C-alpha positions as CSV (number, residue, x, y, z in Angstrom):
1,M,90.8,124.0,130.3
2,S,89.6,126.7,132.5
3,Q,89.6,130.4,130.6
4,I,92.2,131.7,132.5
5,E,94.1,128.4,132.1
6,R,93.8,128.8,128.4
7,R,94.9,132.9,128.7
8,L,97.9,131.8,130.5
9,E,99.0,129.5,128.0
10,E,98.5,132.2,125.3
11,L,100.9,134.5,127.8
12,N,103.8,131.5,127.8
13,I,103.2,131.8,131.8
14,K,103.6,128.7,133.4
15,L,102.3,128.6,137.0
16,P,105.2,127.3,139.7
17,A,103.7,125.6,142.5
18,A,102.6,128.2,145.8
19,S,105.4,129.5,147.9
20,N,105.0,129.0,151.2
21,P,104.6,131.3,153.9
22,A,108.5,133.2,155.1
23,A,106.9,133.0,158.6
24,S,103.9,132.5,160.9
25,Y,101.1,133.4,158.8
26,T,99.1,131.8,156.1
27,N,99.6,132.6,152.4
28,F,95.5,133.4,152.4
29,V,92.5,134.1,153.9
30,I,89.1,134.6,152.1
31,V,86.4,136.8,153.9
32,N,83.2,137.9,152.6
33,G,84.0,136.6,148.7
34,L,87.1,138.6,149.1
35,M,90.5,136.5,149.2
36,F,93.4,138.5,151.0
37,V,96.8,137.5,149.8
38,S,100.0,137.9,152.0
39,G,102.9,140.1,150.4
40,K,104.9,137.8,147.9
41,G,108.0,138.3,146.3
42,P,109.5,137.7,143.2
43,S,110.3,133.5,142.5
44,E,113.6,133.8,142.3
45,N,114.4,135.4,145.6
46,P,116.7,138.4,144.3
47,K,118.3,140.5,146.5
48,G,118.6,144.2,146.7
49,K,117.5,147.2,146.2
50,L,115.7,149.3,143.2
51,G,118.4,152.2,142.3
52,S,121.4,150.8,143.2
53,N,121.3,146.4,142.7
54,Y,119.0,147.0,140.0
55,T,117.3,149.0,137.5
56,T,113.7,150.4,136.9
57,Q,112.8,147.8,134.2
58,E,114.9,144.9,136.6
59,G,112.2,145.9,138.9
60,Y,109.3,145.6,136.7
61,E,110.5,142.5,135.9
62,F,110.3,141.5,139.2
63,A,106.6,142.9,140.0
64,R,105.5,140.3,137.6
65,Q,107.3,137.5,138.8
66,T,105.6,138.3,142.2
67,G,102.4,138.6,140.5
68,I,102.9,135.2,139.1
69,E,103.7,133.8,142.2
70,V,100.3,135.3,143.3
71,L,98.2,133.9,140.3
72,A,99.9,130.7,141.7
73,V,98.6,131.1,145.3
74,L,95.3,131.8,144.2
75,K,95.0,128.8,141.8
76,D,96.2,126.7,145.1
77,G,93.6,128.5,147.1
78,L,90.8,128.3,144.9
79,G,91.6,125.4,142.9
80,S,90.8,127.3,139.2
81,L,91.9,130.8,138.7
82,D,88.0,131.3,136.6
83,R,86.9,131.8,140.3
84,V,88.5,135.0,140.3
85,K,86.0,137.6,139.4
86,R,87.9,140.8,140.1
87,V,91.3,142.1,141.0
88,V,90.5,144.9,143.7
89,K,93.4,146.1,145.5
90,V,97.5,146.1,145.6
91,Q,100.0,147.4,147.3
92,G,103.3,147.2,146.3
93,F,106.4,147.9,148.8
94,V,109.7,148.6,146.6
95,N,112.6,148.2,148.6
96,A,115.0,151.3,147.2
97,E,117.4,153.9,147.4
98,P,116.1,157.2,149.1
99,Y,117.0,158.9,146.0
100,F,114.3,156.4,143.7
101,E,111.1,158.1,142.1
102,E,110.0,155.4,139.8
103,H,108.1,153.3,142.3
104,H,105.2,153.2,139.9
105,K,106.9,151.9,137.0
106,V,108.1,149.2,138.9
107,L,104.7,148.3,140.0
108,N,103.3,148.4,137.0
109,G,105.2,145.0,136.3
110,F,102.6,143.3,138.4
111,S,99.2,145.7,137.3
112,E,99.8,145.0,133.8
113,L,100.1,141.2,134.2
114,M,96.9,141.0,136.3
115,F,95.2,142.9,133.4
116,E,96.8,140.6,130.7
117,V,95.6,137.7,132.7
118,F,92.0,138.7,133.5
119,G,91.2,141.7,130.8
120,S,89.1,144.5,132.6
121,N,88.7,142.0,136.0
122,G,92.3,143.0,136.1
123,V,92.4,146.5,136.6
124,H,92.3,147.7,140.2
125,A,93.2,150.3,143.2
126,R,96.5,150.3,144.1
127,S,99.1,151.9,146.3
128,V,103.2,152.3,146.1
129,L,105.7,153.0,148.9
130,G,109.0,152.9,148.8
131,A,111.1,151.1,151.7
132,V,114.3,151.0,153.7
133,S,114.1,147.7,153.8
134,V,112.0,144.5,153.2
135,R,111.7,141.1,153.9
136,D,115.0,139.2,152.8
137,N,116.6,141.9,151.3
138,L,113.9,141.3,147.9
139,P,113.4,144.3,145.9
140,I,109.7,144.4,146.0
141,I,106.7,142.5,148.3
142,V,103.2,142.9,146.7
143,D,100.1,142.4,148.9
144,S,97.0,142.2,147.4
145,I,92.9,141.8,147.5
146,F,90.4,139.8,145.4
147,E,87.3,138.8,144.6
148,V,86.4,135.6,144.3
149,E,83.6,133.0,144.1
């Protein structure tokens, strides 16, 4: 069992099978040691907006679920999560009402999961944006970049 798989077991996280792309694109591309993961959403496919349908805490949990989806894509693409050297960049798109102001707290669900799994190599640059709408009316979509071996 790999080091990261042991860590996931300690965190009581079981990875699902990697989800398929929602349209005409691939789950990831690897270029020059960087793995670009296409936008992913929460595994349970909830529908709705932060601020009206969901609270900040629920959004945090959706972002964490999204992180687990991304980990599944990484494992599927790399064979082992131990090949992830570092989380480089995360960009979150929060489907939110215009008055919603806690986008950063929602995306913390993803960011804190990456730190829990990869330690200091999980700390990353990031940006988060509020969106009028996103694919399939998901509450959050996250795309990410990883340095890999």
